[in-house]
Residue, then its C-alpha position, 0 to 999 in steps of 0.5 A: m659838585g652839584a651832585i654832591l650838594l644834591l645828595a647832601f641836601v637829600s641827606l638832610i631831608s631824609h629824616p623827615l621824609t622817612k618819618r612821614l613816608g615810612r619805609r616807602a621813603f627808601l624807594v624815593l631815596a633809591a630813585l634819587m641815588a639812581g639819578a645820581f648814578a645816571v648823572f655820573i654816567t653822563l659825566a663819565i662818557p667824556v672822562f673815559a674819552g680822555n677828558t678830565l673834569v675839575e671844579h675848584v672853589e677857594w676856601i682857606p687859601q692860607l692853609n691850602m684848603a680848597l674845594t677841588l673836585r676832580l673826575d678822572p677815569l678812576s674816580a668815575l669808576f668808583s663814583l659809579l660803584v658808590t651810587g649804583a650800589g647805593a641805589l640797589v641797597l636802598l631799594y633792598c631797604a624798602n623791604y628789609f625794614d618795617d614801618g614801625e621799626l625804631g630809628i629808621p628815619r635816623f638810619a636813612g639820614v645817616f646812610m645818605g650822609f655816608a653815601t655823600s661822604m664816600l662820593g666826595l672822597v673818591v672825587a676830592d683832589n685836595v688831600y685835606l678835603l679828601f681827609i675831611f670826607w674820609e673822616a666823615t665816612t668814619v663817623f657815619s659808619f660808626l652811627l650805622i654800625g651802632h644803629v641798634t643802640r639797645l644791643r651792647t655788641a653793636n655799640s662795642a663794635a661801632l666804637q671799635a671800628l671808630m677808634i681803629t679807623t680814626l687813629g689810622g685817619l689821623a696818621m694819614l692826615v700827618g702823612f698828607v701834611l708831610l707829603v704836601q710839604a715835600g711836594g709843594t702842592p695839596l692836589l693829589s693829581e699834581i703830586i702823582a704827576s710829579p712825585p717828590e722824593g726823599t726821606l720825608v716822602t717815605v715817612s709820609v707814604y707809610l703814614i698814608l698807608l697806615g690810614a688806608i690799611s686800617k680803613s680796609a681792615i688789613f692785618p693787623f687791623h682786620f679784626w674790626l670788620p667781622g665785629a661790625m657785622a652787628a650792623p643791619t645787613p644793608v650796612s654790611a652790604y654797602l659799607h663792608a662790601a661795596a663802599m667804605v672798605k674800598a676807600g683804602v684800596y682806592l687810595i692805595a691804587r692812587m699811590s701805587e704807581p708813583f710811590a711803588d719804588v719807595p723802599g719796602y712799599r711793595w713788600a709791605l703791602v704784599i706781606l700784609g695783604g697776604i697775611t690778611m687773605l690767609v687769616g680771613g680764609f681760614r677763619a671763614l672755614r671755622q665760622f658757623d654764623i653765615k654772616l661771619i663766613v661772608a664777613q671773614g671772606t670779605v677780609s680775605q678778599l680785601g687782603l687779596l686786593v691790597m696784595v695785588i695792587g700793592v705790587g705797584d706795576p700798572r698792569v697788575t693794578f689794572a687786574g686789581l681794579v677789575l678784581l675790586f669791582a668783581h668782589a663788590v658785585a659778588k659780595a654785596p648780594l651775599f650779604l643781602t642774601v644773609g639778610i633775607i634768611d635772617y629776616s625770614t627765619g631769625v637764624r644764622d647758624l648753619r647747624r640749624l639752617s635746613g631746607i632754605g633752598r627749596r623755599f627760596p629758589a630765586l634767592l638760591g639762584v642769586a646766591i649760587v651766581a654770587s658765590a660762583s663769581m667769588a670762587g672764580v667759576p666761569p663764566f662769571f665776572g670773578f673768573v675773568a678778574k682772577e684770571a687777569a690777576f694771575a696772568e699779570l702777576l706771572e707777566v711781571g714776576h720776572e721784573h718784580p719777584v714780589a709778584i711771584v710771592a703774591l701769586v703763590v699766596a693768591v692761589i692758596g687764598s683762592v683755594l680757601t675762597v672756593a672752600y668757604m663759598v661752598r661751605f656758605l652755600w651748603g650751610a645756608f641752603a642745603s637740607k641737612p640730614g637729621v636737621a628739621d627744616t627751619p621754620l619761617e618766622t616772617q614772610v618777606a616780600r618777593s620784591i626783596v630779591i630784586a636788589p641782590a638779583l641785579f647785583a648777580a646779573v652784573a656779575v653774569f653780564y661782565g663775565v660774558a661781556s668783559p671786553l666792554l669793561d676793558p677800555l674803562v679800566r685801562a683808562s683808569v691806569p697809567l699804561t704804556p704800549l710796552g707794558a699793557p695788560e692783556h685784554l679782558s676776556i672769558w677765554h684766552g686759550w689754554t694758559v697757565p692762569l686757566l690751569l691754576s683756576g682749574v686746580i683751585l676749583l678742584l682743591g677748594v671743593l675737596l677742601f670743603f669736606p674735611a673742613r666741614r668736619l674739622a670745624v666741628t671737632l677742632p677746638p676754636p682758635s684761642e682768642r688770646l692770639s687774635g687782634s680783637h683780644a689785643y685791642w681789648v687788652a690795649t683799651h682795658m689798660l688805657d681805661t685802667i691807667a685813666v681810672r688810676f690817674t683820675s683817682l690821683t688827680q681828680r679828688g673832688s677838692l677845689p683847693f687841690y685843683l687850684a694848687v696844681i694849676l697854680s703850681v704848674m703856672v709858677v714853675a713854668l712861667g717862673g722858669t721862663v722869667l728867670s731865663v730873661q736876660q734883658w729887663p726894662e731899664e725904667i719901671s713905672f709903678i704908679s701912673s696916677p696918684v688916684d691908683i694908690p687909694i684904690a690899690i690899698v682898698m683892694i689889698v685890704a679886701a684881699l687880706f680880709a678875704m683870707r681871714a673871712r669866717t663865712r662864705f658870704q663875707g669871702g664872696l663880698l670881699v673878693g668882689v671888692t677887688g673886681y670893683g676896684m679893677a673896674t674903677i682903675f679901667a674907668l680912670h684910665g680911659a677904658p669905659d667899655l672895660a670898666l662897664t663890662q667888669l662892673l656888670v660881670e662882677t655884679v652878676t658873678l657875685i649874685a650867682f655866688v650868693l645864689v649858690i651858697r644858699r645851699l652850702p653851710a654858712h661858715m667856712a670849713q675848719r681852718p687848715r693846718r699850719a703847714t697847709r697855710v704856709f704852703r698856700l701863702a707861699l703859693g700865693l706870693g709865688v703867683g703874685l710875684v711871677l705874674g708881676a714879673v711877667a707883666v713887667v717883662s711883657l711891657g718891656a719886651r715891646i720893641a715895635d709899634p703896637i697894632s692898637a694904634a691903627l685900630p681907631q682908623l680901622a674901626v671907622e673904615g672897616g666897621h663904620g664905628y667909633n667904639v673900637v672895643n665894640v667894633m673889635l668884638v662884632d667885626i674885626r675879631a668876630w670869629d673870637t666872639m662866635g667861639e666865646l658865644s659857643v662857650v657861653l652856651a656850653a657853660a649855661t648847659g653845664v650849669a643847668s645839667l648840674v641842677f635840673l633833674n629831668t629837663r631844663v625847661d621851667q615847668s613851674p605854674h605859668l602866670s600870664r601877664r594878662e592875669a597878673r595885670n588884671a589882678t593888679r588893676a583891680h587891687l589898685l581900684r580900691v584903697a589898701d587897708p594898712e592894717d590888713p596884710a592880705s590887702r597890701m598892694n601888689w607891685l609885682l606880677a606874682g605878688n599874690y604868690l609871695r608869703p607876707e614875711r618874705r615881702s619887702i614893699i620898698l624893694e618891690v616899689v624900687v624894682r617896679l620903678v627901675f625895671h623898665g628903665l634898666l631894659i631901656l638902658s640895655v637897648f640904648l647900650l645895645l644900639s649905641g655900642h657901635n659908637l659909644p660905650g656899650g655893646g651887646f655884651a654889656a647890654g645883655l648884662v644890664a637886661g639880666l640884672a633887671l631880671v635879677a631884680r625881679y627875681l630877688a623881689g618876687g621869687r621864682h614865680e615873678l621870674r616865670a611871669t616876667v619871661s615866659l620863654d625858655a632860656g635854652r631857646i633864647l640862647g639858641i636864637g642868639l647863637a643862630l642869629a650870630v652865625s647867620m650874620a656870619i654866613v649871609p655875606l657869603f651869598f653876596g661874594q664877601p668873606a664871612l662876617s663882612s659888615s655893610w652899612v647905610d646912613l639914613d638921613l633923618g633931616p633935623f634929627g641927624s643921620l642914623p647909621l645902620v650897620t649889619s654887625t648890629l644884628f650880630d651884636i643882637g645875637v650877643y645880647l640874646v646869648v648873654f641875656g639867656l645865660v643870666l636867665d638860665v642861671l637864675r632859673s637853675l641856681g635860683s628858681e630850681i634851688d628854691e623849688h628843691e628847698e621848698a620840697d625839702n621843707a615840706e618833707f621835713a614838716e611832714e616828718a615832724a608832724r608824724 
């Protein structure tokens, strides 16, 4: 876990590090990744000796969520692949990118984030944790594929990859849930050790396989990987050759041994893998873009891997794992080779490439080694792996006929592999008759060949020294003495697999010549039969349906929206209420005689609101109902609710008044009679249904309410006597954090609807020192009541106000009550834990103080009163609340746990200090920032727009 946390931290600092060091930062990141590779080597030594390393940290036990990491031989092999390949690709990036290239810091951070997620994926033992890392790789790959944001093809390819792999991942999540339900444990190792059985398991296995084949670009999801070649070459080399696409194969390798006997498992994987191998091979022979040749070859080889491992026999799985690593160390340098050619020439079309081999002899040597290993030429790693696969498929063919099918398809696909590898070498490096040597547009550093050369060196080393790899892979597969595979070796004598390899090489070279001519003469395959076209048709239909449905439902009419929402509510809740068999025997309509006049006032206000002719009248009359509810709360022993309702109603009414300034004063034309009848019926329906729901809900209570225990719980658990406030900042603080996030989103939404460019207030800044100096100088002389210009400035921005808009009485009142309101807000904040108040109500009171300053002095007064940006206040408040949630974790306590200490102040009593007060301060800042943001967006900004419109109108009138 330490290595993963370290790489996660490196991911966070990669952006500033790369921004400071430029492309040299990739050398630092490569060194750190190489360090992680070395760490996993030290961890892998005891693992391959038979030990298993497990780390377990409880997270959410109620949901079976735990941070369980497990390093066994298979995960150790993949960990070495992820870190080793990552280090070499990062080394390559140091020469591939330019210092001034746009987005390099973001690329570095996202790349390291992907590597961390991939590493977590292969060592996660808890299936839910595995899914989290799985989806993290999906998101990071989306960002990496779409790195060049200005290219529409890159954005489209990134979105396509995201949608395909995310849908597969969601199916896999459902499969994991079902598998955990059947197996009784969320640990993958325990499920594999004792696999459950039954129909539920069969469904879950196929859902998991759906996620695996979508991740590994297996038919019918094979089309997203070639499209993802719009990504930079290092992305293709790492994600699409060595890391991400291997995640699905890794999961299949985990599941093949315990679930191979699930009905149809073997045949499904062999058929899908075989189709993928053949389709990818044929398409590679038709490509003219050398990067797409390698990409389609990757699709083909992924099909081979899934097909071989899908046979489900441990011996064949052993050979499949060897094939997997042979493919990674051969295909990654091929992508890096393409990147060097593209970087130096700007050309990837093999019809225009000529003479590259003479100019880059070292690169040619690397490409020949990698291509030969891919084609299965001795003595390279690919030859050893392919011979092992052929041998094991022949061996288990008498037990599983599906293995013979896999062998036949593998032989045919391997012939295609040889042909397109020869085509790649010829197209990328050969001097072609009649084609001039391709000019070099950019000089590349010689050191850029180091990374692909090291990959090629591994392909050579493990071809010659393959017995060294044999025990490592054997430890990764559950084998029995009676079913052990042959040892890896470059020479097994004159065998059938050797004969097959020779025939494949001969046929592949011979196939290259007609394929080269046919690729030019034959028309391209119809896109209508491709998976990419099917994806386009599906997404286009979805867009069309969405547009038509949106045009039907989103008419821009608020009455229509409300009618739909309320109608659904009446039908749904009304039907539920009608089905209730037992109603309360006794219904009390009035709990106090005082309720009667309040109810009459609210009803009369609602009736008059229906008849209101202006928006202002309607808003005030609707507000009366809110104030009536606040009164009812106060009379029934709920002062906190009454105070909050009163403040919220006031702030809402002010925001409404600010908005209607830009709207016509009078309502629109009166609706037709039929519309009024419908609205009346709908209103009566809503009222009756909600009344019935309230009656049924109160009558349905048969157990003691939990609220009876809340006062004692508030004192013992939250050290406070105000139950409402302790609930908000302690007992139900998670809800409050969610509500704070909603408030922040609402403030951002309001600002985005009003501000044109930025939400930061850019009006002229009036410092408080300047304003006070001007006011002090003004107070030193006697004001002349006959001279309007000499009137006393009671506000900071008084000089900015036009005389006809000033109200001395309002200015004096605001000057007198402003600081009192702020002190009241602080009092409500600090006393809210034991008395009515709290951060929410206190923030509203402080916001009302700002409202008073704005109403009296306008936008300049608001700017002088609070110079801080509203967005920063909102962010600081949310950050403080989140910090109070996280801090207890460092002391071994659950998130949002409270602590307190009582300070003895002698004759002044004791002062309780509760940590949840800091959380409440965060609430206070968020609410205060929201009011400030509303005032600046709906107030100051609209004022500025109105002034600009008036000035423009005056100029036009003057003309």
